[in-house]
Structures are given as C-alpha cells and as structure tokens.
C-alpha positions in Angstrom: 104.3 68.8 106.8 104.7 71.7 109.3 102.2 74.5 109.8 103.6 78.0 110.1 101.7 80.9 111.6 102.4 84.2 113.5 102.8 82.7 116.9 105.9 83.2 118.9 106.7 79.5 118.8 106.5 79.1 115.0 110.3 79.3 114.4 111.0 76.6 117.1 108.3 74.4 115.4 110.0 74.7 112.0 113.4 73.9 113.5 111.9 70.8 115.2 110.3 69.7 111.9 113.6 70.2 110.0 115.3 68.1 112.6 112.7 65.3 112.1 113.0 65.5 108.3 116.8 65.1 108.5 116.5 62.3 110.9 114.1 60.3 108.8 115.5 61.4 105.4 112.1 62.9 104.6 110.9 65.9 102.5 109.6 68.7 104.7 106.6 70.6 103.4 105.9 74.0 104.9 102.3 75.1 104.8 100.4 78.3 105.7 97.0 79.7 105.1 95.0 82.7 106.1 91.5 83.8 105.4 90.8 87.5 105.5 88.1 88.4 108.0 84.6 89.0 106.5 83.4 92.5 107.1 80.8 93.1 109.7 79.8 96.4 108.1 76.4 96.8 106.4 77.1 97.6 102.7 73.7 99.4 102.5 74.8 102.0 105.1 78.6 102.4 104.6 79.0 101.7 100.9 82.6 101.8 99.7 84.0 101.3 103.2 83.2 97.6 102.8 85.5 97.3 99.8 88.3 99.2 101.6 88.0 97.0 104.6 88.1 93.9 102.5 91.2 95.1 100.7 92.9 95.9 104.0 92.1 92.5 105.4 93.4 90.8 102.3 96.7 92.8 102.4 97.1 91.8 106.0 96.6 88.1 105.2 99.0 88.2 102.2 101.6 89.9 104.4 101.2 87.1 107.0 101.7 84.4 104.3 104.8 86.1 103.0 106.2 86.3 106.5 105.5 82.6 107.0 107.3 81.7 103.8 110.3 83.7 104.7 110.5 82.0 108.1 110.3 78.6 106.4 112.9 79.3 103.7 115.3 80.8 106.3 115.1 77.4 108.1 115.6 75.6 104.8 118.8 77.5 104.2 120.1 76.0 107.5 118.8 72.4 106.9 119.9 69.5 104.8 116.4 68.3 104.4 114.5 68.5 101.1 111.9 71.3 101.2 108.6 72.3 99.6 106.3 75.2 100.2 102.5 75.6 99.8 100.1 78.4 100.9 96.7 79.7 100.2 94.2 82.5 101.0 91.7 80.3 102.8 91.0 78.8 106.2 94.0 77.0 107.6 92.4 73.8 109.1 90.6 73.0 105.9 93.7 73.7 103.7 96.0 71.6 105.9 93.4 68.7 105.8 93.2 68.9 102.0 97.0 69.1 101.5 97.6 66.3 104.1 97.3 63.8 101.1 100.9 64.9 100.4 102.3 64.0 103.9 102.9 61.1 106.4 102.8 63.4 109.4 101.5 66.9 110.2 103.5 68.9 112.8 101.3 71.5 114.6 101.8 73.8 117.6 99.5 73.9 120.6 97.1 76.8 120.1 97.2 79.6 122.7 94.3 81.7 124.0 95.1 84.7 121.9 95.8 83.0 118.5 96.3 84.9 115.2 94.1 84.5 112.2 96.5 82.1 110.5 96.8 79.8 113.5 95.0 76.5 113.4 93.0 74.5 115.9 94.9 71.1 116.1 91.8 69.1 116.9 90.1 70.3 113.7 93.0 69.0 111.7 93.2 65.8 113.7 89.6 64.9 112.9 89.6 66.0 109.2 93.1 65.1 107.9 93.2 61.3 108.0 96.9 61.6 109.1 98.6 61.6 112.5 99.5 64.9 114.0 102.6 65.7 116.0 101.5 68.3 118.5 104.4 70.4 119.9 104.0 72.5 123.1 105.4 76.1 122.7 109.1 76.4 122.0 109.6 72.6 122.1 112.5 70.9 120.3 112.0 67.9 118.1 111.4 64.8 120.3 114.4 62.5 120.4 112.0 59.6 120.8 114.5 57.6 122.9 111.9 57.0 125.6 108.3 56.9 124.3 105.0 56.4 126.3 102.0 54.9 124.5 98.9 56.0 126.3 96.9 52.8 125.5 93.1 52.4 125.3 91.6 49.5 123.3 90.0 51.6 120.6 90.3 52.0 116.8 92.1 55.4 117.3 94.6 54.0 119.8 95.4 51.0 117.6 95.9 53.3 114.6 98.2 55.6 116.6 100.6 52.7 117.4 101.0 51.7 113.7 101.3 55.4 112.7 104.1 55.8 115.3 106.1 52.7 114.2 108.9 54.8 112.6 109.5 56.5 116.0 109.0 53.3 118.0 111.6 51.4 116.0 114.2 54.0 117.0 113.3 54.1 120.7 115.4 52.7 123.5 112.4 52.3 125.8 108.7 52.0 125.1 106.1 52.0 127.8 102.5 50.9 127.2 100.6 52.9 129.7 97.1 52.0 130.9 94.9 53.6 133.5 92.2 51.0 134.2 89.5 51.0 136.8 89.8 48.1 139.4 87.0 46.1 137.8 88.5 46.3 134.3 92.2 45.9 135.2 92.6 42.3 134.0 91.0 43.1 130.6 93.2 46.2 130.1 96.3 44.2 131.1 95.6 41.6 128.5 95.1 44.3 125.9 98.4 46.0 126.8 100.3 42.7 126.7 98.9 42.1 123.2 100.3 45.5 122.2 103.7 44.5 123.7 103.6 41.3 121.7 102.6 43.1 118.5 105.5 45.5 118.8 107.8 42.6 119.6 107.0 41.1 116.2 108.2 44.4 114.7 111.5 44.2 116.7 110.4 46.7 119.3 110.9 45.9 123.0 108.1 47.4 125.1 106.8 47.0 128.7 103.3 47.6 130.0 102.6 49.8 133.0 99.2 50.2 134.7 98.4 53.3 136.9 95.7 53.0 139.6 92.8 55.5 139.7 93.1 58.9 141.3 91.4 62.3 141.0 93.9 63.9 138.6 92.9 64.5 135.0 94.1 61.7 132.7 96.1 64.2 130.5 97.9 65.4 133.6 98.7 61.8 134.7 100.0 60.9 131.2 102.3 64.0 131.1 103.5 63.4 134.7 104.3 59.7 133.9 106.2 60.8 130.7 108.2 63.2 132.8 109.0 60.5 135.4 110.2 58.2 132.5 112.2 61.0 130.9 110.1 60.5 127.8 109.7 63.3 125.3 107.0 61.7 123.1 103.5 60.4 123.9 101.6 58.3 121.4 97.8 58.1 121.7 94.5 58.0 119.9 92.6 61.2 119.5 88.8 60.9 120.2 86.3 63.3 118.8 83.0 63.6 116.9 80.9 66.3 115.3 78.1 67.9 117.1 76.2 71.1 116.2 78.9 72.5 113.9 81.7 71.9 116.4 84.0 69.0 117.3 83.4 67.5 120.7 86.5 65.8 122.1 87.0 63.2 124.9 88.4 64.6 128.1 91.9 63.1 127.7 92.2 64.3 124.1 91.0 67.7 124.9 93.4 67.9 127.9 96.4 67.0 125.7 95.4 69.3 122.9 95.1 72.2 125.4 97.8 71.6 128.0 100.2 68.9 127.0 103.7 69.6 128.3 105.3 66.9 126.1 105.2 66.3 122.3 102.3 64.1 121.4 101.7 62.0 118.3 98.0 61.6 118.0 95.9 59.7 115.5 92.1 59.7 114.8 
C-alpha cells in the first residue's frame, strides 16, 4: 500500500512502490485521504460565509484526491503490477491505519516542514496500523535490498521488524546486524546480536553482527552513516513510541529516523 499526497516526491514514491510490487509479485494499493479544514469563523457573526467556506474546502480536498488518483493510475499504466485504488474524505493517518488490514507493507514518504493537508505523519501510521512501514526519503528510488542493515535492540519492536523484513532479507547479498552498546552492556548486546544471526541462518539468510562504540553523534545519524559505509540502501529497525497527552512520543532514534533518515527504512512497532 502506497500513500499519495501533494508533495513533490509523491511520483517518485509511487514509482518505487510499483518497482517493489513487480519484484515481489504483489498487488499495489494506492491510497489517499484528505479532510477539509474546519472553519474557524463564528457562524453567529458571519452566517452564510461558514457554508461557503466549507464548500470551498471540500472542493479543494476533492480536487486533491482526484489529482492523487491520476498520478497513481498514470504509474499503473507503466507498470506490470496489479493495482487497486482507495480514497476517502477523512484524515489520512486514520484512514491508512484502517485500510492497512488489506496490506503487508505501507510505503510512506518522509514528511517535510511545509506539508499539505493530505500528507500524513508516518509515526502516527506506524503506531496505529499494526503493519510495518517503509519510509522513503524524498525522491528515493525503491531500495534494491542487496545490502541491508538491521539496527538491533533487544525489544519487541526490533524482533518484530526482523520477521516483517524476511522477504527483503532473503533476497539480500549482505545483512549486517548493527548494535550500539555501552561498554558495560556490550557482552549482553553481542549475545543478542549473535542470536539474531543464528535465527536468520535458520531461514537461509547469512548475516554478520557489528558493534559500534559510543560517541556523541545521534543514533539515527550513526545508523545512516553506517548504512552509507556499507553501501546499504535499506535499514530495518523497531519503531518505539507511546501515547501521551493526545500526541505520540517517540524514542530519540525513532524520531531521528522519521525526520531525517537519508536511507529507506523498514520500521515495525
């Protein structure tokens, strides 16, 4: 399932999703949603202007959905993958989470600072959907997955990300299990990484473990830098977050990858 919005990188995202669907012989579902903005005008003072404003906002939202569908169907004409389309006049994150029951994987774009109304916050979908997301930086092609980095932390989310990523891992030429332990926990982290290597080996996947020492750089930066050094174009990791006061609060590494990742990231919660 690929989300389509008005961002500049939407076309590249759809092309990447088409590439993945063809590679895995999968059906590609295009999805878009847009909720018209609620009027901030006081109906007691401005009367009919409220209705006019609402109609204008609805027309704008419907135009955006039609544009998203055209973009998706144009890509479908160039692709051999099976295609489906769904859209709704509602909030995008909730609609994608609801419709994720139809999908194995959700392809999303990293959200910029000036996002349109029909864009989506990837972290919101990650927490709510119960499906892995593939987060693509702007204008990124589909990851080849020849070299994959698994950013490992011994948590439920990280364990789930490895099993969710098995279709990609089975096709990889090189898989690195990356850990970033503190000196006092290095032996425990090493044992955990070796267990993951053994688990993947039982699935016919050859992997090696790599431990990076501590330094002052943010973890997300270190993960992306390591991926670049390994010529990897896909990172697999758990996504950590919880609800607090009507908003999602994410761990530092998850937040960093959601906001600044320079490499495609398959993330599970």
